[in-house]
C-alpha positions in Angstrom: 94.8 102.6 101.4 96.4 101.9 98.1 99.6 100.8 99.1 102.0 98.0 98.1 102.1 95.6 101.6 104.7 92.7 101.5 104.3 90.0 104.3 107.3 89.9 106.6 105.1 87.3 108.6 102.5 86.4 110.8 101.6 86.3 114.7 100.3 82.9 115.7 100.2 83.3 119.4 101.0 85.4 122.3 103.7 84.2 124.4 104.0 84.7 128.4 102.3 87.7 130.3 104.5 90.3 128.7 103.2 91.4 125.5 105.3 89.1 123.5 103.9 87.7 120.0 104.9 84.4 118.4 105.6 85.2 115.1 106.2 83.0 111.8 108.5 84.3 109.7 108.4 84.6 106.1 110.6 87.2 105.2 114.3 85.7 104.9 115.9 89.2 106.3 117.2 89.0 109.8 117.3 92.1 110.0 113.5 93.0 109.6 112.7 92.1 113.0 115.5 94.7 114.9 114.4 96.5 117.6 113.4 100.4 116.1 112.1 98.8 112.9 108.4 99.5 112.2 105.9 96.5 111.4 102.1 97.0 110.4 99.6 94.7 111.6 96.8 93.8 109.1 93.9 92.5 110.2 90.8 91.7 108.0 88.4 94.5 108.2 90.4 96.6 110.2 92.6 99.5 109.5 96.4 98.7 109.4 98.3 99.5 113.4 101.8 100.7 113.1 104.1 99.0 115.4 107.7 99.9 116.6 109.8 96.6 117.4 111.1 96.7 120.9 112.2 93.3 121.6 113.5 90.1 119.5 114.5 86.6 120.1 114.2 83.4 118.9 112.3 80.6 120.5 111.3 76.7 119.4 111.6 78.0 115.8 109.5 80.4 116.5 110.4 84.8 116.2 109.2 86.5 119.5 108.4 90.0 119.8 107.5 92.7 121.6 106.2 96.0 120.6 106.8 99.6 122.1 103.6 101.0 124.2 102.4 96.8 124.4 103.7 95.6 127.5 100.8 92.8 128.3 99.5 89.9 127.0 95.9 91.9 126.7 97.0 94.3 124.7 98.6 91.6 122.0 95.8 89.8 122.2 93.6 91.6 119.1 96.9 91.0 117.2 96.5 87.5 116.9 96.2 86.0 113.5 97.6 89.0 112.3 100.1 89.4 109.1 103.1 91.6 109.6 103.6 93.2 106.7 106.0 96.5 105.1 105.2 99.2 102.7 107.1 99.2 99.4 108.8 102.1 100.9 110.2 99.8 103.6 112.1 97.3 101.1 115.7 97.4 100.9 118.3 97.5 98.4 118.8 93.7 97.3 122.3 92.5 95.8 122.3 91.1 92.0 121.0 87.3 91.8 119.4 88.4 95.3 115.4 88.1 95.4 112.3 89.6 97.2 109.6 85.9 98.1 107.1 88.0 96.5 109.0 88.0 93.4 109.4 84.4 92.6 106.5 83.2 94.0 104.0 83.0 90.7 106.7 82.3 88.0 106.2 80.0 85.7 109.0 77.8 85.6 110.9 76.0 82.0 113.8 73.5 81.7 116.7 75.0 79.3 115.2 72.9 77.1 112.2 74.6 77.1 110.2 72.2 78.8 107.2 73.9 81.1 107.0 72.5 84.2 105.0 74.9 86.4 104.4 77.7 88.9 106.6 78.5 91.7 103.8 78.7 94.9 106.1 78.5 97.8 109.4 79.1 99.1 110.9 77.1 101.7 114.0 77.9 103.5 115.2 74.8 105.4 119.0 75.5 105.2 121.6 76.1 103.4 119.6 77.7 100.2 116.2 78.5 99.6 113.6 75.4 98.3 111.1 76.5 95.3 108.1 74.6 95.5 106.6 74.9 91.6 103.1 73.4 91.1 102.7 71.3 88.7 99.1 71.6 86.2 98.9 67.9 86.5 101.0 65.4 89.3 103.4 66.2 92.3 104.7 69.6 93.4 108.8 69.8 92.3 111.0 70.9 94.8 114.0 72.7 92.8 117.0 74.1 95.5 118.1 78.2 94.4 121.7 77.1 93.7 123.7 78.3 90.8 124.0 74.6 89.1 120.6 74.3 88.5 118.7 78.1 88.4 120.2 79.2 85.7 118.0 82.4 84.7 115.3 84.9 86.6 113.3 87.1 85.3 111.3 88.9 87.7 110.0 91.2 85.4 108.2 88.6 83.1 107.8 86.4 85.9 110.0 83.1 84.0 112.7 81.4 85.4 114.8 79.1 83.8 116.4 75.9 85.0 119.0 72.7 84.3 117.5 70.3 86.5 120.0 68.1 88.0 119.7 64.1 87.7 117.1 62.5 89.8 115.2 66.4 90.1 111.9 65.7 87.9 111.7 61.7 88.9 
């Protein structure tokens, strides 16, 4: 299969006996887990399995999902460790200044003074705004808040981000 896949979460465990799975969310789109939506369970050395969401709730920082046709723990045990993905056709149109995680991760970051800082390796969603984790060639990671005062330009096609560091950001 040559389709492009995009991560939305990872099944970290089962939950209860009624076929719920505990998901560590990677997508920042809440509606991704609405009942009726399709996700694909992608596991190593196995064909992807199409799953239709029949239930979703939050529990202790995780998303709990149930799938149509999977009514008990024995049915979903096989999905432990699977990545939940969507196909390229399932991506939704974004507003201006909105990006998918896969478009941002891997971008080179530099300052408005053209100082290269490193590459975005991860995105954290602690609350009010996302935080982009930049891996420097040497030294510890830099945390960049995704806010207009700091992030000045994002070019996903050329994988480049320009920031204006606020005081103390690069210390």
